[in-house]
VEXVEX-709222 format. One record per residue (C-alpha): x, y, z; residue in one letter. Coordinates in steps of 0.05 Angstrom, whole numbers, plus 5000, padded with zeros to 4 digits. Layout:
# VEXVEX-709222
XYZA;...
# end
This chain:
# VEXVEX-709222
736132259133M;730032719128G;724632829078F;726833539062G;732733359017Q;728432908974G;722833428969L;727733968949S;730433508895G;723433368869L;721834118866R;728434278831A;727733728779Q;720433918768A;722734628751Q;728034358705K;722633948669L;718634588662D;724534938629V;725834348583I;718434318565G;718535068550N;724634978505N;721334408466I;714734788461A;718435378429N;722734968381A;718935298324G;718736008352T;722636498309V;728536798347G;727136398411F;733036288458K;733235648499S;734535628574S;738135178623T;737535098698V;743235178748S;742634858816F;746035008883A;746434598946D;743334829012V;747134799079Y;745435019149A;749934999210S;750834239204S;755433869157R;749533509127V;746533849067G;739234049068L;738033908994G;738334318930T;735434948901Q;734735278833V;740335808832A;738736098763A;735235988697V;740536168645N;738836378575Q;742736128516N;743636708468F;747236288415G;744836418344I;739735968311G;739535748238S;737836298188I;732636118136T;730836528074S;723436688072T;722637188016G;718437628062G;719438358045Q;719938578118F;723137948148D;730138028174M;735137628215A;741037848257I;746837458226D;751037378288G;750737328364A;751438068379T;745238498375G;737838518388L;732238878353F;729739478392R;722139518394V;716839938430I;710639588458D;703539858457T;704740208524N;711040568500G;715840108537N;722439948503V;723639198494L;728738768457Y;727838158414T;731337698363R;724837558326N;725437918259G;718537728234E;715638418219F;709838678178S;706539338162E;700639548206N;694839998188K;698840618207D;704740428163G;709440228220F;713539588220L;710939148277V;711738438301N;706037948317A;705138288385Q;704338978354G;711139218378Y;714039748332R;721039658305L;725640268314T;731340558274G;735141198259F;731341648211E;735942048165G;741942308203D;738442278271S;741741898328T;735241818367T;731541168352P;724441258326T;719240758299P;720640558227I;715040748180R;713940468111V;714441028059P;708041278025T;706641737967G;711041907909N;718342077903I;719442787879A;721942857808P;728943107794Q;730743547736A;736443327692T;742743707712G;748243267685L;748942827623I;754942377623T;756742117554S;762141667526K;762341627451V;766841177409S;766541497341V;768641207274D;774841567250A;774241267180N;767641577158V;768242007096T;767842747118P;761843157098I;763243847071D;760944347123A;759244887073V;756044487018A;751844067064V;749544457124P;746144087180F;738843937170D;735343437216P;730843207160I;736743097112D;740242447129P;746142657085N;747843227133S;749642797193F;752642117209H;748941897272H;743042117313V;742341927387L;735842077423P;735942217498L;730242347546T;731342887599V;726643147653Y;724643827679D;723344017752A;716143737748L;718443077720G;715843227650N;720042867597P;723343237540H;726642887481Q;733443167461V;736542877398E;744042927386Q;746242937314Y;753542747303F;757042997240T;764342907224K;767143547194R;773543587151P;780043847179A;781244577166V;788644437155A;792943827142P;796043867211S;789243917247V;785143307263T;777843307242P;772543487294V;765643207307W;760043707305E;754043567352V;747443907337N;742043887390Y;734643877373V;728743757418T;722543417391T;718343647451T;712644117436R;710044677481A;702844767500V;701845217439D;704944667397N;711145087383S;717944757380Q;722544817441L;729545027423D;736044767453V;741545277463T;748845137475V;750745647528V;757545987516G;757845807442A;761346287395A;755046457357A;749146717399P;743246237409N;746845677372T;745044957383S;751544637361V;757944427396A;764244087375Q;768043487403I;775543507392Q;780642947391F;788242927387N;792342547336S;792041917380R;784441917380G;783942147452E;778742647477F;781543357475A;775443757497G;769344107470T;767744777441V;765445147481P;769944887537A;764344897589S;758944527550L;752044697576Q;745244607544L;739245047559E;731944937540I;727145517550V;720645197572L;714945637548D;709945117569G;709244387588S;708643807541A;701543707514P;696843427566G;701543557626S;699643947687S;701244427716P;703944877661T;711145117669I;712045877669A;715146167605P;721246407643T;723145717669D;729245387638K;731944687639L;739544747644V;744044137635M;751544027634R;753943527582V;760343147595D;763642787536Y;770142637571S;772241917560G;770141937487S;775041677435T;776241707360Q;779241037340Y;778440627278G;772140237294G;764540257295D;760740827326F;758340647395S;755941037455Y;753441037527T;749241587557F;746841717628N;742842287656Q;741142437728D;733942667721G;727742247731Y;720142327734P;715942227797T;714641507818G;710141147867E;712740737926Y;713340007907S;717539647960S;722539718016M;728839328032S;733939318088I;741239208071G;746438818111P;748739468144N;741539618164G;740440158111E;733040228097I;731840358023V;725240517989A;724240327916A;719540687869Y;716140527804T;720540997764N;726540547780G;729441027832E;731240857904T;731541307964Q;735041178031P;730241258090M;734941138149G;738140568186Y;735839998230L;738340038302V;740839438342L;742239398417A;747239008458N;748338938533F;754438828576T;750738258610N;745437968566V;744037448619Q;741338018662G;735638158613L;728737978640Q;724237568595P;717337888590V;713937408541G;712337518468G;719537308453N;722137958483A;726638198540W;726838808584R;732839198608E;734639108682T;739839368730S;743538698721E;743838758645S;746339478645G;744240018596Q;743539848522P;749239978474I;746040218409L;748840188339G;747340028267T;748839328240P;756239228227G;758339798272T;759839848347N;760939098350G;753938938322M;752638358275A;750138468204L;742938368183V;740337898129K;734038138095G;728237688074Q;730537168124A;728936958195L;733036668252E;730036028276E;729835788349S;736535558376N;733234968412V;736934308399D;731533778403M;736533208412G;739733548472T;733033718502E;730433008497L;736732728529V;736233238585N;728933048595M;730832318604I;736332498653I;731732958692T;726332418694Q;731331918723R;733732438774T;726632578794Y;725431838805Q;731731778847A;729432348892N;722632018899A;726231378918Q;729931728975T;723231939003I;720631228997T;726930959032T;726231479088Q;718931259097S;721030529103E;726330709155V;721331089197M;716430509191Q;721830039217T;722930489277L;715530499291L;715229749289N;720429659345I;717229399409R;
# end
């Protein structure tokens, strides 16, 4: 017996204690992956072993517990496949499971080390650093109004000749429905829809509902803006008709292609800049789905225009979609988060800062968005905790301590044997 075997065992167990200590020290590190030590025996030309050596330090890429944090930019990879792709301050590409990000002074999403998170911007397939949106979202002019009206078929008809429509005469209409629409600059315009049930022109013809359109918006010169129904029988008219069949089902409008047009001879009072007199706000109105049954008048209206709005927050969906929210209630997709996977994740090289670097052993990264290309989904406003099992680590520490003591005992025994030999006379 020599001293070498015992010394090799002491060195190996000391390294294992280092790994266990590192695991325990990082039990609270977000996204940390624990490690284990693999040993191998050492032989020369003789049949007697020369001791042990550390063959590898293996990383356990099992997922840790996911905890909700409420942090706007926190995110966790909800599965074993995938790592966040980040760029360090020197431009090197690294990979991490730590999803604890924040916005830096330049508006980029970075982790505690200042590494910038990357993603796909728009339709691009080249990863670039993700930047938090700034500024306002551009306004959108109203182009489509979708309406579903459930009208009351039992209202007493108003004579169309004796009582012509007059917005200030409540006896000339049944219902008025206000609706706010927006021009290309985001300026609001109020369009009121006055519904009047007209009598049937013949016993075999069902009554129709007449819709008069009036805008209460004033121009810069305080003149009234007019609403025109394009394609109506009478030129420059502001009235349309909704038709129903005998079963109360929607049968169309007159004109068939219902389109409203507002000539904007100026912006609303106090707005800037002023709209040129030739500008028009053109909208298509869709009443399909409306009915005429025996019941109360009810309605739903939606329009696709909106004013400008300031950036308020950003969120990342389970599929990695990055969505910016604005104060006007609108949202805007900004791109997708990118994840990376490797054929051999054990081949990644730890570089500190809870990150890994690609090596020839790991192979090249396989990129994809969450939920595609085998990648796990992402959970927003949550973090993946360390996958260190404290119970297992403490038991391993006790076992390693006992093994270390046993190796030390072999050295003591060898020393006693040699002392015995030296004492022979």
